C-alpha positions, 0 to 999 in steps of 0.5 A, a space after each residue: 485380559 488387562 481389564 479383567 486383572 484391573 477389575 480383580 485388583 480393584 475388588 481386592 482393594 475394596 475388600 482391603 479398605 473395608 477390612 482396614 476400616 473395621 480394624 481401625 474401629 476395632 483398634 479404637 475400641 475397648 481392647 487396644 490402645 488408640 493409635 496417634 493421629 500421625 499413624 492414621 494419616 500415614 496409613 491413609 496416604 499409603 492407601 490412597 497411593 495404592 488405590 491411585 496405582 490401580 486407577 492409573 493402570 485401568 485408565 491407561 492401557 499403553 504397554 510399557 514399551 511405548 510409554 512416554 519418557 520425560 527425556 524424549 518429550 518434545 520441548 516447547 518453542 523458545 520465547 524468541 520465535 515459534 516456527 518462522 515467527 520472530 517476536 520482537 518483545 522476546 529480543 528485548 524490544 520495549 513495546 511502551 515506546 519509552 526506551 530505544 528498541 533499535 537493537 532488539 528489532 535489528 536482532 529479530 530481523 537478522 535472525 529472520 533473514 538468517 533463518 531456514 530457507 526453502 528453495 528460491 524465488 527469483 533467481 538468486 533470492 532465497 525463500 525464507 518461507 514466510 518468516 514473520 517479524 511480529 511487533 506484538 502490537 507495541 509502539 517501538 522507538 528507533 534511532 536508526 533505520 531498520 535495514 535487512 542485514 543482507 540482500 538476496 532474500 524474500 518471502 518475509 513479513 514485518 507486521 503488527 505494531 507502531 514504529 516511531 523515530 526518536 528525536 535524533 533519528 537521521 533526517 535523511 533516513 527511512 524507518 524501514 529501509 529496503 536497500 542494499 546493505 553490505 554490512 550487518 547493521 546490528 553487528 555490534 548487538 549480535 557479536 557475530 561477523 557481518 554478512 556481506 550482502 553480495 553473498 546472497 544476491 550475487 546472481 540476482 538483479 534485485 535486492 529483495 523479493 516479496 517483502 510484506 509490510 502490513 498493519 503498521 503505523 510508521 511515525 517519522 517524527 518529522 525526521 526523514 521518511 517512512 519506507 524506502 523500497 530500492 531495486 526490489 521485486 514484488 514488495 507489498 505495503 498493505 494497511 499502513 499508516 505513515 505520518 510525520 515524514 519530511 521527505 517521502 512517506 514511501 519511496 520506490 526506486 528501481 525494481 518492479 511491481 511494488 503494491 501499495 494498498 489500503 493505506 493512509 499517508 500524511 505529513 500532518 495528521 489532519 482531516 482537511 482545512 488545516 491552518 498549516 496547509 500552506 506549509 505542507 511539504 514532502 511527498 507522500 508516495 514517490 514512484 521512481 520505478 515501473 509497473 507499480 500499483 497504488 490502490 485504495 490509498 488516502 493521502 491527506 497532507 503533503 506538498 505532492 501526493 504521488 510523484 511518478 517518474 517511472 512508466 506503466 504504473 496504475 492508480 485506482 481508488 486514490 483519494 488525494 486531499 493533500 495540499 490544495 492546488 490553490 496553495 501550490 500543492 499537487 495531487 498526482 505529478 507525472 514526471 515522465 515526459 514522453 513515456 508516461 504510460 500511466 492509468 488513473 481510474 476511479 480516484 478522487 482528486 479533492 482540491 488537488 489536481 493532476 500534472 502530466 509532463 509531455 503525456 504519452 499514453 495517459 489514461 484518466 477516467 471515472 474520477 471525481 475532481 472537487 473544488 476547482 481541481 483540474 488537470 494540467 498537460 505540461 509541455 516539455 518537448 511539445 509532445 502529447 500522444 495517446 491521452 484519454 481524459 474521459 468520463 470524469 466529474 468536475 465540480 467547482 465554484 463558478 470562477 472560470 477555472 478550466 477542467 483541463 489546462 495547458 502549461 506551455 511556458 517551456 514551449 507550445 505543444 506541436 506533436 499532438 496525436 490521439 488526444 481525447 478529452 470528452 464525455 466529462 460531466 462539469 458543474 461550476 467549471 469551464 469545459 475543455 475538450 478535444 471533441 466539440 459540437 456547435 451550431 449557428 442559425 440565421 439567414 445569409 451565405 456565411 456561417 461561422 462557429 467559434 470553438 475557442 471557448 471549449 477546445 483544448 489546443 489553440 488553432 488546431 482542428 484535425 477533423 470537421 463534420 457539418 450539416 446544413 438545413 434550410 427551409 428556403 425555396 432554394 437548395 444552395 451549394 455549400 462548402 467548408 471554406 475555412 478552418 483556422 484559429 479554432 473557427 469553422 466557416 461554412 458558405 453557400 452560393 446564395 443567401 438562405 435561412 439555414 441551421 448549421 451543425 458542426 462537429 470538430 475533433 482535435 485528436 484525430 491525425 488522419 
């Protein structure tokens, strides 16, 4: 019905237009005075408006009762945020890095933390629903650490830009500091009462959960550290580049399950062979907690690549070419004597080594040690138990460097059990092992095989297997007569020509 009426209206409109055209020509003819231009233009405008009204009704068939109203139309999101996304440039942050953006970044963080939540994560930690603080691809200068104004929150991301410390940034601070704060750091900027950290975390043993730092470059400007993760749960640091730190690139203290992935860390930006390498300082990753994972990470300059003083951590795909061992550096230092419980697999120790104090349950396998890089077992209380150093590759410069070494400056190893150093591929370095094989050939009644050049622990052989083969006419009686100072002696009751094969094991207690 409406379509029929619209067609009739258009037909009427066409007839009127035709008549109007005829009339205009008639007016402009012989019998009447010509109309001025203003009147013609006014008539044309009215006709166009009349025609447009028919077209609109023909195109839109919504009944009047459901026509949208200007007052009821949805409003666009504010410039500062869209959903749970908080754009720091909307808070006044300077993406060029020419002015201090500390206040603006802290305001964005505060709004995100105080935004809408949807239930809880770990008991007592509010779920912020995936709120994101977007750095909009800018470079921001900050003069104070970025800290969350309250604990007891989680499911929050900071991503997508560069943060650089100013020249007056606190020398002991961290660019991003996930530690407990009892006052709002940007209280002066917000002009609102401070939020007590205990308000949100009274029932939680962790400060934060599921905080993600992604796609960030953090430049500490030789003023302190990059990221501090204190007593937090399931923190993710992914695809970050952290440089110019003097303390720690990343500090993890307490908490549980921090994941550091696909990231690059270095005090100085170099690709090896830096003339200032002897002066590298600081620690790239300092893990003072349990159950953390470092995966596919490159550490290119620091005195210590990874310092570990917590248990049950795993490192996979880690490439350490920070300060070379020859200059006093260490790739991975396991400072957890008696309770190591660390796995290092598929990694690349590039001119840097591994040091483990009193290792207990330590596994190092399928890794590559280049440039005379080696592993040190350091005695603190003389304990080494459950150690596997197997299936690795070592390459050196034929300088007599041993692939695995003992540091017994504080006392010898006395409590040794289930230590296996075996099946390592070695080129240009000296093999050290706990499972060795040797042979001796000759004529006589006594055969001695010396394993000192290859056995790791001095004067320790727990298990011996041997065989004696002779081509003589006599079948002699033979026995293992002596095992001391890593030497094995086999004797026969008569002189015979013989080949003696011996296998020894230092790691088997029974």
